[in-house]
PAZADREN-391139 format. One record per atom (N, C-alpha, C, O, CB): residue in one letter; x, y, z. Coordinates in steps of 0.1 Angstrom, whole numbers, plus 2048, in hexadecimal, padded with zeros to 3 digits. Glycine has a CB too. Layout:
# PAZADREN-391139
aXYZ...
# end
This chain:
# PAZADREN-391139
xB80DB489ExB7BDBA8AAxB83DB58B6xB87DA98B7xB6CDB68ACxB86DBE8BFxB8DDBA8CCxB83DBD8D7xB7DDC88D8xB9BDC38CExB82DB38E0xB79DB58EBxB7FDAF8F8xB84DA48F8xB6BDAD8E8xB80DB7903xB86DB390FxB81DBC91BxB7BDC6919xB95DB490ExB84DB7927xB81DBF933xB8EDC5938xB98DBF938xB7BDB693ExB8DDD293BxB99DD9940xB9EDD394DxB97DD0956xB95DE8942xBABDD194DxBB2DCB959xBB6DD5963xBB9DD296FxBBEDC3954xBB6DE295FxBBADED968xBB1DF9965xBA9DF995BxBC9DF1966xBB1E0296FxBAAE0F96CxBB5E19967xBC0E1996BxBA4E14979xBB1E2195ExBBAE2B958xBB4E3194BxBA9E2E948xBC8E25956xBBDE38944xBB8E3D937xBB7E3292DxBBDE27930xBC2E48932xBB0E34922xBAFE2A918xBBDE25913xBBFE19912xBA7E2F90CxBC6E2E911xBD3E2B90DxBDAE22917xBE1E18913xBDCE3790AxBD9E25924xBDFE1D92ExBD9E0F92FxBE1E05931xBDEE2493CxBCCE0E92DxBC6E0192ExBCADF9922xBCCDED923xBB6E0392DxBCCDFF916xBD1DF790AxBDFDF390CxBE3DE8908xBCFE008FExBE7DFC912xBF5DF8915xBF6DEC91ExBFFDE391CxBFDE0491BxBEDDEB928xBECDE0931xBE7DD3929xBECDC892CxBE3DE393DxBDEDD5921xBD8DCA919xBE1DC490ExBE1DB890CxBCADCE913xBE9DCD908xBF1DC98FDxC00DCE900xC04DD88FAxBECDD08EFxC06DC8909xC13DCD90ExC1EDCD904xC28DD4905xC18DC491AxC1DDC58F9xC28DC48EFxC26DCF8E4xC2EDD08DBxC27DB78E8xC1BDD78E5xC18DE18DBxC1EDEF8DFxC1EDF28EBxC09DE38D8xC24DF68D6xC29E038D9xC1EE0D8DBxC12E0B8D8xC32E088CExC21E188E2xC17E238E4xC12E288D7xC06E2B8D7xC1DE2E8ECxC1AE2A8CDxC15E2F8C0xC0CE258B9xC01E298B4xC21E328B7xC0FE188BAxC06E0E8B4xBF8E0E8BBxBEEE0C8B5xC0CE008B4xBF8E108C8xBECE108D0xBE4E1D8CCxBD7E1C8CBxBEFE108DFxBEBE288CAxBE3E348C6xBDDE328B8xBD2E378B6xBEDE408C6xBE5E2C8AFxBDFE298A2xBD3E1F8A3xBCAE2189CxBEAE23899xBD4E168ACxBC9E0D8AExBBCE148B2xBB1E128ADxBCCE028B9xBBEE1E8BCxBB3E268C0xBADE2F8B4xBA1E308B2xBB7E2F8CCxBB7E358ADxBB3E3E8A2xBABE36897xBA2E3C891xBC0E4389BxBAEE2A894xBA8E23889xB9DE1988ExB99E10886xBB2E1B881xB98E1A89AxB8EE118A0xB83E1A8A6xB84E258AAxB94E088ABxB77E138A6xB6CE198AExB6CE128BBxB6BE058BCxB5EE168A6xB6FE198C6xB71E148D3xB65E178DCxB60E228DCxB7EE1A8D9xB60E0C8E3xB55E0E8ECxB59E088FAxB5FDFE8FBxB48E088E6xB55E0F904xB56E0B912xB48E08917xB40E12919xB5EE1591BxB45DFC91BxB38DF8920xB2DDFE917xB22E0291BxB36DFE92ExB2FDFD909xB25E01900xB26E108FCxB1FE148F3xB18DFE904xB2EE18903xB2EE26901xB3BE298F9xB46E248FDxB2DE2E90ExB3BE328EFxB47E358E7xB52E3C8EFxB4FE458F7xB43E3D8DBxB5EE388EDxB6AE408F2xB70E478E5xB71E408DBxB74E368F9xB74E538E7xB78E5B8DBxB87E5F8DBxB8CE638D0xB70E678DAxB8EE5D8E6xB9CE608E5xBA3E598F0xB9DE548FAxB9FE6F8E6xBB1E588EFxBB9E508F8xBB9E54906xBBCE4C90FxBC7E508F3xBB5E6090AxBB5E65917xBA9E6291FxBA8E6692BxBB8E73917xB9EE5D919xB92E5A921xB94E4F92BxB9CE46929xB86E56917xB8DE51936xB90E48942xB88E3B941xB7CE3B93DxB8CE4F94FxB8EE30945xB88E23945xB8AE1D953xB94E1D959xB8EE1993AxB7FE17958xB7FE10965xB83E01963xB80DFB959xB72E1196CxB8ADFC96DxB8DDED96DxB80DE596BxB75DE9971xB94DE997AxB80DDB963xB75DD295FxB6BDD8956xB61DD2952xB6EDCE96CxB6DDE5951xB65DEA946xB67DE1939xB73DDD937xB69DF9943xB5DDDF932xB5EDD7925xB62DE191AxB5BDEB918xB51DD0922xB6DDDD913xB72DE5908xB70DDD8FBxB74DD28FAxB81DE990AxB6ADE48F1xB68DDE8E4xB6EDE78DAxB6BDF38DAxB59DDB8E1xB77DE28D1xB7DDEA8C7xB7ADE38B9xB7EDD88B6xB8CDEB8C9xB73DEB8B1xB70DE68A3xB78DEF899xB78DFB89AxB61DE78A0xB7EDE8890xB85DEF885xB7BDF887DxB70DF387AxB8DDE687CxB7FE0487AxB76E0D873xB76E08864xB80E0485FxB7BE1B874xB6BE0985DxB6AE0584FxB72E0F847xB75E1A84BxB5BE0584AxB75E0B83BxB7DE13831xB75E2082FxB69E2082CxB7FE0C824xB7CE2B830xB76E3982DxB7CE3E821xB88E3F81FxB79E4283AxB74E42818xB78E4880BxB78E5780CxB6EE5D810xB6EE447FFxB83E5D809xB85E6C80BxB87E737FExB8EE6F7F5xB91E6E814xB80E7F7FDxB81E877F2xB83E967F7xB80E99802xB74E877E9xB89E9E7EExB8CEAC7F2xB84EB57E9xB84EB37DDxB9BEAE7F2xB7FEC07EFxB79ECB7E8xB7FED87EDxB7CEDE7F7xB69ECC7EAxB8AEDC7E5xB92EE77EAxB99EE37F6xBA0ED97F6xB89EF37ECxB98EEB801xB9EEE780ExB96EDE816xB9BEDA821xBA1EF4815xB8AEDB812xB81ED381AxB82EC4816xB82EC180BxB72ED8819xB81EBC821xB82EAD81ExB74EA7821xB6EEAA82BxB8DEA7827xB70E9F818xB63E98819xB66E8981AxB6DE83812xB59E9B80DxB61E83825xB63E74827xB56E6D825xB4CE7082BxB68E72835xB56E6381CxB4BE5A81AxB4CE4F823xB55E46822xB4AE5580BxB44E4E82ExB45E45839xB3EE38836xB41E2D83BxB3FE4B845xB34E3882DxB2CE2C82AxB26E2E81CxB20E38819xB21E29835xB26E23814xB20E24807xB1CE16802xB24E0D803xB28E2B7FDxB10E147FDxB0CE087F6xB03E0C7EBxB03E177E6xB05DFE800xAFBE027E6xAF3E057DAxAE7E0E7DDxAE1E147D3xAEEDF87D4xAE4E107EAxAD8E177EDxADAE257F4xAD2E2E7F3xAD0E0F7F5xAE5E267FCxAE7E33803xAF5E36805xAFEE2E802xADFE32811xAF8E4280AxB05E4780CxB05E4F819xAFCE5781BxB0BE4E800xB0FE4E821xB11E5782DxB1FE5D82CxB29E5682AxB10E4E83AxB1FE6A82DxB2CE7282CxB2EE7B838xB24E7F83FxB2CE7A81FxB3BE7E83AxB3EE87845xB40E9583FxB49E98837xB4CE8384CxB36E9E842xB36EAC83DxB40EB5845xB3FEB5851xB28EB283DxB49EBC83ExB51EC5846xB49ED284AxB3FED5844xB5DECA83ExB4DED8855xB47EE5859xB49EEF84ExB53EF0848xB4CEEA867xB3FEF884DxB40F03843xB3AF00835xB3AF0882DxB4EF07841xB35EF3834xB2FEEF827xB20EED829xB1CEE6832xB36EE2821xB18EF181FxB0AEEF820xB07EE081CxB0EEDB813xB02EF8816xAFDEDA822xAF9ECC81ExAF3ECD810xAF5EC5808xAEFEC6829xAEAED780FxAE3ED9802xADFEE8801xAE2EEF80AxAD6ECF801xAD8EEB7F6xAD4EF97F5xADBEFF7E9xADFEF97DFxAD6F01801xADCF0D7EAxAE2F147DFxAF1F117DFxAF8F137E8xAE0F237E1xAF6F0D7D3xB04F097D2xB0BF137C8xB05F187BFxB05EFB7CCxB18F167CCxB20F1E7C3xB2DF177BFxB30F0D7C6xB23F2C7C9xB34F1B7B5xB40F147B2xB4AF157BDxB53F0D7BExB46F1A7A5xB4AF207C5xB53F227D0xB50F197DCxB58F147E3xB53F317D4xB43F187DFxB3FF107EBxB34F067E7xB28F097EAxB39F1A7F6xB37EFC7E0xB2DEF27DCxB27EEB7E8xB2DEEA7F3xB33EE77D2xB1BEE67E7xB14EDF7F2xB1AED07F2xB1FECB7E9xB05EDF7F0xB17ECA7FExB1CEBC800xB14EB37F6xB1BEAA7F0xB19EB880ExB07EB57F4xB00EAC7EBxB05EAD7DDxB05EA37D6xAF1EAF7ECxB08EB97D8xB0EEBB7CBxB1BEB47C9xB1EEAE7BFxB0EECA7C7xB24EB67D3xB31EB07D3xB30EA17D2xB37E9B7CAxB3AEB57DExB28E9B7DBxB27E8D7DBxB20E877CExB25E7D7C9xB1EE897E7xB17E8F7C9xB10E8A7BCxB1BE8A7B1xB1BE817A9xB05E937B9xB23E957B1xB2EE967A7xB38E8A7A9xB3DE8479FxB35EA37A8xB3BE877B5xB45E7C7B8xB3FE6F7B3xB46E677ACxB48E7B7C7xB32E6C7B6xB2CE607B1xB2BE5F7A2xB2DE5579CxB1EE5E7B8xB28E6B79CxB28E6B78DxB35E67787xB35E6077DxB23E79788xB40E6C78DxB4DE69788xB51E5A78AxB57E54781xB58E7278FxB4DE55796xB50E47799xB48E3D790xB4DE3378BxB4CE447A7xB3CE4078DxB33E37785xB33E3A776xB2FE3176ExB25E3878BxB37E46772xB36E4A764xB28E4D760xB25E4F754xB3BE3F75CxB1FE4F76AxB11E52767xB0CE5E770xB11E5F77BxB07E46768xB03E6676BxAFEE71773xAF7E6B780xAEEE6377FxAF5E7A76BxAFBE7078BxAF5E6C798xAEFE7779FxAF4E8379FxB00E657A1xAE4E757A6xADDE7F7AExAD9E797BBxAD1E6F7BBxAD1E857A6xADEE7E7C6xADBE797D3xACFE807DAxACDE8C7D8xAE7E7B7DCxAC7E787E1xABCE7D7E8xAC0E817F6xAC8E7A7FDxAB1E737E9xABBE8D7FBxABFE92808xAB6E8D813xAAAE91813xABFEA2807xABCE8581BxAB4E7F826xAB2E89832xAA7E8A838xABAE7282BxABDE90835xABDE99840xAC8EA383ExAD0EA1835xABEE9284ExAC9EAD846xAD3EB8845xAD9EBA853xAD3EB885DxACDEC583FxAE5EC0853xAEBEC585FxAEFED485CxAF2ED7850xAF7EBD865xAF0EDC866xAF3EEA864xB00EEC85CxB09EE485DxAF4EF1871xB01EF7855xB0DEFA84DxB19EFB857xB24EF6854xB0CF07846xB17F00863xB22F0286CxB27EF6873xB31EF587AxB1EF0D876xB1FEEB872xB21EDF879xB27ED4870xB24ED4864xB14ED987FxB30ECC875xB36EC186DxB30EB4871xB2AEB387CxB45EC186ExB31EAA869xB2DE9C86DxB26E94862xB26E98857xB25E9D879xB1FE8A867xB19E8085ExB0CE84858xB03E8985FxB17E73865xB0BE8384BxAFFE86844xAFBE7A83AxB04E74834xB00E9383CxAEFE7683AxAEAE6A832xAE3E6F826xADBE78826xAE1E6183BxAE6E6881AxADFE6A80ExADAE5D808xADFE5380AxAE9E71804xACFE5E800xAC9E537F9xACDE537EBxACEE5E7E5xABAE527FBxACEE477E5xAD2E467D6xAC6E457CDxAC7E447C1xADBE3B7D4xABAE457D3xAADE447CBxAA2E4A7D3xAA3E4C7DFxAAAE357C7xA98E4E7CCxA8CE547D2xA85E4A7DBxA80E4D7E6xA82E597C7xA85E3D7D7xA7FE337DFxA85E317EDxA7FE317F7xA7FE257D8xA93E317EDxA9AE307F9xA99E3C801xA98E3C80ExAA9E2D7F6xA98E487FBxA97E54802xA89E5480AxA89E59815xA97E607F8xA7FE50803xA72E4F80AxA72E46816xA6CE49820xA67E4B800xA78E3A814xA79E3181FxA80E3682BxA7CE35836xA80E2481BxA8CE3D828xA94E42833xA8DE4D83AxA8DE4E847xAA1E4782ExA86E56833xA7FE61839xA73E5C841xA70E6184CxA7AE6B82FxA6CE5283CxA61E4C843xA65E46850xA5DE4585AxA59E4283BxA71E41851xA76E3A85DxA81E42864xA89E3C86CxA7CE2C859xA81E4F863xA8CE57868xA8CE56878xA97E5887DxA8AE66864xA81E5487ExA81E5388DxA89E47891xA8DE4689DxA72E52892xA8BE3D889xA93E3188CxAA2E3388CxAA9E2B890xA8FE25884xAA6E3F887xAB4E42885xAB9E48892xAB4E52897xAB7E4B879xAC4E43898xACAE498A4xAD4E5389FxADDE50897xAD1E3E8ACxAD2E5F8A4xADBE6B8A0xAE2E708ACxADBE768B5xAD2E76899xAEFE6F8ACxAF7E748B8xB01E7E8B4xB07E7E8A9xAFEE688BExB02E888BCxB0BE938BAxB15E958C6xB12E908D1xB03EA18B8xB20E9B8C3xB29E9F8CExB2AEAE8CExB2CEB48C3xB37E998CDxB29EB58D9xB2BEC38DAxB35EC78E5xB35EC08F0xB1DECA8DDxB3DED18E3xB46ED68EDxB3FEE38F1xB3EEEC8E9xB54ED88E8xB3CEE58FExB35EF0903xB3DEF990CxB47EF4912xB28EEC90AxB39F0590ExB41F0E917xB3FF0B925xB48F0D92DxB3DF1D914xB33F06929xB31F03937xB2CEF4939xB27EEE92FxB26F0D93DxB2DEEF945xB28EE2948xB19EE394AxB15EEC951xB30EDC954xB11ED9945xB03ED9947xB00ED7956xB08ED295ExAFCECF93FxAF4EDB95BxAF0EDA969xAEFECC96ExAEFECA97AxAE4EE196BxAEDEC2965xAECEB4968xAF4EAC95ExAF7EB1953xADDEAF969xAF8EA0962xB00E98959xAF8E9294DxAFEE8E943xB06E8C960xAEBE9294ExAE3E8E942xAD5E94944xAD1E9794FxAE3E7F941xACEE95939xAC1E9B93AxABBE9D92CxAC0E99922xAC1EA8941xAAFEA492CxAA8EA6920xAA4EB591FxAA0EBB92AxA9BE9D920xAA5EBA914xAA0EC8911xA95EC7907xA97EC18FCxAACED290CxA8AECE90AxA7FECD900xA78EDB900xA77EE290AxA75EC2904xA74EDF8F4xA6EEEC8F3xA68EED8E4xA6AEE58DCxA77EF88F6xA61EF98E2xA5CEFC8D5xA66F058CExA6AF0F8D4xA4EF028D5xA6BF028C2xA75F0A8BBxA6EF118AFxA66F0B8A8xA81F028B6xA72F1E8ADxA6DF258A2xA78F2E89CxA80F338A3xA61F2E8A6xA78F2E88ExA82F36887xA7FF45889xA73F49888xA82F33878xA89F4D88BxA87F5B88DxA90F64884xA93F5F879xA8AF5F89CxA94F6F889xA9CF78881xAAAF7387FxAAFF6C887xA9CF86887xAB0F76873xABDF72870xABFF63871xACAF5F875xAC7F7A879xAB5F5B86DxAB6F4D86DxABAF4787BxAC0F3C87BxAC0F48862xAB6F4D885xAB9F48893xAACF42898xAA1F47897xABDF5489CxAAEF3689FxAA2F2F8A5xAA0F348B3xAAAF388BAxAA5F208A5xA93F358B7xA90F398C5xA88F2E8CBxA80F278C5xA88F478C4xA8AF2D8D8xA83F228E0xA78F288E9xA79F328EFxA8EF1B8E9xA6DF208E9xA61F248F1xA5CF198F9xA5DF0D8F5xA56F2A8E8xA57F1C905xA52F1190ExA43F0E90BxA3DF05911xA53F1591CxA3DF14900xA30F118FCxA2FF128EDxA37F198E7xA25F1A903xA25F0C8E7xA24F0C8D8xA1FF1A8D4xA16F208D9xA1AF018D4xA26F1F8C9xA22F2B8C3xA21F288B4xA26F1E8AFxA2CF378C6xA1AF318ACxA19F2E89ExA26F2C897xA30F33899xA12F3A897xA26F2188FxA32F1D887xA3EF1788FxA48F15889xA37F2987FxA3CF1589CxA46F0F8A4xA46F008A2xA3BEFA89FxA45F138B3xA51EF98A5xA52EEA8A5xA57EE58B1xA61EEA8B7xA5AEE6898xA52EDA8B6xA56ED38C2xA63ECD8C0xA66EC68B6xA4BEC98C7xA6DECE8CAxA7AEC98C9xA7EEC38D6xA7CEC88E1xA84ED48C5xA85EB78D5xA89EB08E1xA98EAC8DFxA9CEA58D5xA81EA38E4xAA1EB08E9xAAFEAD8E8xAB3EA68F5xAAFEAA900xAB7EBA8E6xABBE9B8F4xAC0E94900xACFE97901xAD6E978F6xABDE858FFxAD5E9990DxAE3E9B90ExAE9E93919xAE2E8E922xAE6EAA911xAF6E90918xAFEE88922xB0BE8E923xB13E90919xAFEE7991ExB0FE9292FxB1CE98931xB27E8D930xB25E82936xB1DE9F93FxB32E90928xB3CE86926xB49E8992FxB4CE81937xB40E86918xB4FE9592DxB5BE98934xB5FEA6931xB5AEAC928xB66E8E931xB68EAC93AxB6EEB9936xB77EB892BxB7EEAE928xB75EBF943xB78EC3923xB82EC4918xB89ED291BxB84EDC917xB7CEC490AxB94ED1922xB9BEDE927xB91EE5930xB8CEE0939xB9FEE691AxB8EEF292CxB85EFA934xB77EF892FxB6DEFE935xB89F08934xB75EF0925xB68EEE91FxB62EE0923xB68ED992BxB68EEF910xB57EDC91DxB50ED0921xB4BEC8915xB44ECE90CxB45ED392BxB4DEBB914xB48EB3909xB3BEAC90DxB39EA6918xB52EA7906xB31EAE904xB23EA9907xB1FEA18FBxB21EA58EFxB19EB5909xB19E958FDxB13E8D8F3xB04E918F2xAFDE928FCxB15E7E8F5xAFFE928E6xAF1E968E4xAEAE8C8DAxAF0E888D1xAF0EA58DExADEE898DDxAD5E818D4xAC8E898D2xAC4E918DBxAD3E738D9xAC2E868C7xAB6E8D8C3xAAAE858C1xAAAE7A8BCxAB8E958B6xA9EE898C7xA91E838C3xA8BE8A8B7xA84E848AFxA88E848CFxA8FE978B5xA8AE9E8AAxA96EA58A3xAA1EA58A9xA80EA98AExA95EAA897xAA0EB0890xA9CEBD88AxA9AEBF87ExAA4EA7884xA9BEC7893xA98ED588FxAA4EDD88CxAAFED9890xA90EDB89AxAA2EE7884xAADEF0881xAB4EF688DxAADEFB896xAA8EFC878xAC1EF588ExAC9EFA899xAC5EF48A7xAC8EFB8B1xAC8F0989AxABEEE98A7xAB8EE48B4xAC2EE38BFxAC0EE88CAxAB1ED78B1xACDEDC8BCxAD7ED98C7xADDEE68CCxADFEE98D8xAE2ED08C2xAE0EEF8C2xAE6EFC8C6xADEF058CFxAE2F0A8D8xAEAF038B9xAD1F068CBxAC8F0E8D3xAC5F088E1xAC4F0F8EBxABBF118CBxAC3EFA8E1xAC0EF48EDxACCEF48F7xACAEF6903xABCEE58EBxAD8EF28F3xAE3EF28FCxAE6F00901xAEAF0390CxAF0EED8F5xAE3F0A8F8xAE4F188FCxADAF1B907xADDF22911xAE2F228F0xACEF16905xAC3F1890FxAC6F1191CxAC2F16927xAB5F1290AxACEF0691CxAD2EFF928xADDF0792FxAE1F0493AxAD8EF1924xAE3F12929xAEEF1992FxAFBF1492BxB05F18931xAEDF1993ExAFBF0C920xB08F0691BxB0AF0890CxB09EFF905xB08EF791ExB0CF15908xB0EF178FAxB19F0F8F4xB23F0D8FBxB10F268F7xB18F0B8E8xB23F038E1xB2EF0C8DExB2CF178D9xB1EEFC8D5xB3AF088E0xB46F108DExB46F148CFxB45F0C8C6xB53F088E1xB48F218CDxB49F268BFxB3BF2A8B9xB3BF308AExB4FF1D8B6xB30F278C0xB23F2A8BBxB1EF388BFxB16F398C8xB19F1F8BFxB23F428B8xB20F4F8BBxB11F528BAxB0CF5A8C3xB28F598B2xB0BF4C8B1xAFCF4F8AFxAF4F4C8BCxAEAF538BExAF7F478A3xAF9F428C3xAF1F3E8CFxAF9F408DCxAF8F388E5xAEDF2F8CExB00F4B8DCxB05F508E9xB13F4C8EDxB17F4F8F8xAFDF4C8F3xB1BF468E4xB29F428E8xB32F4E8E7xB2FF588E1xB2EF378DExB3DF4C8EFxB47F578F0xB4EF598E2xB52F4F8DBxB52F538FAxB4EF658DDxB53F688D0xB62F688CFxB67F6B8C4xB4DF758CBxB69F668DAxB77F668DAxB7DF598D3xB88F588CFxB7DF678E8xB74F4F8D2xB78F428CCxB76F438BDxB6CF478B8xB70F368D2xB81F408B6xB81F428A7xB84F348A0xB90F3289FxB8BF4D8A3xB7BF2C89BxB6EF2D8A0xB65F2089DxB5BF1F8A3xB68F3889AxB69F17895xB60F0C891xB57F0889CxB5CF058A7xB67F0088BxB4AF0889AxB40F048A4xB43EF58A8xB44EED89FxB32F0589FxB45EF38B5xB49EE58B9xB3DEDC8BBxB39ED98C6xB51EE68C7xB37ED98B0xB2BED08AFxB2EEC78A3xB30ECB898xB1EED78AFxB2DEB98A6xB2FEB089BxB24EA589CxB21E9F8A7xB3DEA989CxB1EEA2890xB15E9788FxB1DE8A88DxB21E86882xB0BE98883xB20E83899xB2AE79898xB25E6B896xB2DE62893xB32E798A5xB18E68898xB13E5A897xB05E5A891xAFDE61894xB13E538A5xB04E50888xAF7E4C882xAF5E3D883xAFEE3687FxAF5E51873xAEAE38889xAE8E2A88AxAD9E27885xAD0E2F889xAEAE24898xAD7E1D87CxACAE1C876xAC9E0E870xAD3E0886DxAC8E2786CxABDE0986FxABADFD867xABBE00858xAB5E0A853xAACDF786AxAC3DF8851xAC5DFA842xAB7DF983CxAAFDF083ExACFDF083CxAB4E03833xAA6E0382DxAA3DF8823xA98DF5820xAA4E10825xAADDF081FxAABDE5816xAAEDD781DxAA6DCE81DxAB4DE6809xABADD6823xABFDCA829xAB9DC8837xAB9DBC83CxACEDC9829xAB6DD283ExAB2DD184CxABDDD1855xABBDD1862xAA9DC684ExACADCF850xAD6DCF859xAD7DDC861xAD4DE685CxAE2DCC850xADCDDB86DxADEDE7875xAEBDED871xAF6DE6871xADEDE3884xAEBDF986DxAF7E01869xAFAE0B874xAF1E13878xAF4E0885BxB07E0B878xB0BE14883xB18E1B87ExB22E1487DxB0DE0C891xB17E2887BxB22E2F876xB26E3A87FxB1EE42884xB1EE35868xB33E3B882xB38E4588BxB43E4C884xB4CE4687ExB3EE3E899xB43E5A885xB4DE6287FxB59E62887xB59E61894xB48E7087DxB65E63881xB71E65888xB72E7388DxB70E7C884xB7EE61880xB73E7689AxB73E8489FxB81E8A89CxB8BE858A1xB70E848AExB82E94894xB8FE9A891xB95EA089DxB8FEA58A6xB8DEA6886xBA3E9F89ExBAAEA58AAxBA7EB48ABxBA6EB88B7xBB9EA28A8xBA5EBB8A0xBA3EC98A1xB96ECC8A8xB94ED78ADxBA3ECF893xB8CEC38A8xB80EC58AFxB82EC88BExB7BED08C4xB77EB98AExB8CEC28C4xB8FEC48D2xB99ECF8D4xB9CED38E0xB94EB78D8xB9FED48CAxBA9EDF8CBxBA3EEC8C8xBA0EEF8BCxBB5EDC8C1xBA1EF48D2xB99F008D1xBA2F0C8D3xBA8F0E8DDxB8DF018DBxBA2F158C9xBABF218CAxBA3F2E8CCxB98F2F8C7xBB3F228BDxBA9F378D4xBA3F448D6xBABF4E8CExBA8F5A8D0xBA3F488E5xBB5F4A8C6xBBDF548BExBBDF518AFxBBEF5A8A7xBCBF538C4xBBCF448ABxBBDF4089DxBAFF3F897xBA7F3789CxBC5F3389CxBADF4688CxBA0F45885xBA0F3887CxBA9F37873xB9DF5287CxB97F2F87FxB97F23877xB92F24869xB94F1C860xB8FF1887ExB8BF2F866xB86F32859xB7EF26853xB80F22848xB91F3684FxB76F2185BxB6FF14857xB65F1784CxB60F0D846xB68F0E863xB60F2384AxB56F26840xB5DF25832xB56F27828xB4FF33842
# end
């Protein structure tokens, strides 16, 4: 771990150049790439983010990530022990559900991977899901007992997302709350009052910075409803880039710019605090209006 106070104001890369003058620019970029970087307790995600003089910078080496490939899609196992597993799901893959040989689900792929590693049939328990169109961290349990414990204490799990939106929110931080109900064509609808079969949903957001002509927003959840972040940000007037279902410009082609980037929780057996952050792919910030990403 590296911990220091910034001696100058500037981008993260400039601050590191000042702090480590004997290191080359490339070695500093590699340091950022392979570390979890925080400024005053808040994560920094790329070398161009701004740092003020006297800000506290903490850099922790990322743990070993095990990578597997399923066709063109890469699956990263971010954390694994005897009781649970956390993996980075690529966009376009179902967490669970109906699986085909062409598009297997994440839980089936991971179960097959564990079976090959251990030489015994393995079956993972599904703690939670993220939308097919969304990438990011998903947690699984290795036994029914651990699955029950994790589900019973799910409110203790911190769940953070990053979204790139078409418009800047009306305030730098806030809360969106409403009743959500599934409607036609698997689209969720938001209501300001309870109606039959609706579920209460609460979303918190914090504006981070511009990304070209778009905007980076960090989101945390009190509840985990289907499409919750997507419908709430759309309701705020800030549809997520590429999210055609909830009002985004269809000229962007297309991966929905939403990633489940952080899970933090007390370990169900040891009680140790586990804090896992996904590496944000460079392509997440690179948005094309001409090239079809074919993420499905």
